[in-house]
N, C-alpha and C positions, 0 to 999 in steps of 0.2 A: 479391517479398516483401521488405519493408524489414528492415534489421538493427536490433534494439533499441538505444537509447542506453544503456540500463541495465536490468538484470534482477535480481530478487531472489527468494529462496525462503523462504517462511514456515517457521520451524523450531519455534516455540512460540507458543501463544496464551494470554494472561493470562486469569484467571478472570472479569474484568469486560468483556472485549472484546465479548461478546454484547450488552451493554447499549448500547455505542457503535454497534454495527452497526444496532440498531433505529432509531437516529437518523441512519442513513446516514453514519456517521463511522468512520474507522479510523485508529488511531495506529500507525504503523510505527516500529520502533526496531531498531538493529543489536544484535548479540549482546552488546554492551557496555552494555546497558540498566541503569540504576541499579535496585537492588532495590526502592526505594520507589515506583517507577512501573511496574514490570514487570507487575503485575496488570492494567494498563490497556492494554497494548501487544501487538501482534503482532510477535514477534521474528523477525528475518530474517538470512540470509546474503546478501551482495550481490556483484554482479559489478563489474568495473571500468567506469567511465564511458567510453563510446566517442566521445562528442562533447559539446559544451557544451549544457546545458539552457537553454531560453529561454522567455519568456512566449508563451502561445498553444499550446504543445505539449499533446498529449493523453496521458493515461495509459491503458494497456490492462491490465485485470485479467481474466485468462483471455481470453475473446473479447469482453468488454464494454468499449467505449471510454468513458472518463470525462474530463470537463474541468471546470475551474474558471475563474472570471473575476473579477479584481479583489478577491481575498480571499474570495470566496464559496466555500462548500464544494463539493467535487466530488460532489454528491449526486444526479446524474442516473442512477446505476446502482443496481441492486439487489444487495445483498451477502447471502451466506448464510454459515453457519458450516461449510461443507463444506471443511475444510482438508486438506492444504496447498494454497495457491494458488501459482501462479508468475506474478508480475507482470512486465510488460515496459513500459518507458517509451519 
């Protein structure tokens, strides 16, 4: 089993996150999220980065691997609103 480069725990979900998830989008922001955008974000507590992030790496959200390419969204996974998630990169 590989060690995650980075992990985070969702601690709060803004009231409009559900609408983004319907479009297969998720905006993650640290607990320092500005008030004017907090309603659109999933707020998280993060771990320390254990290695450098690089192009081509995959994100794992629970047991679902997600990937993006050249600025396209990571929309090949299905999201639900069953929070909290624990994401590993």
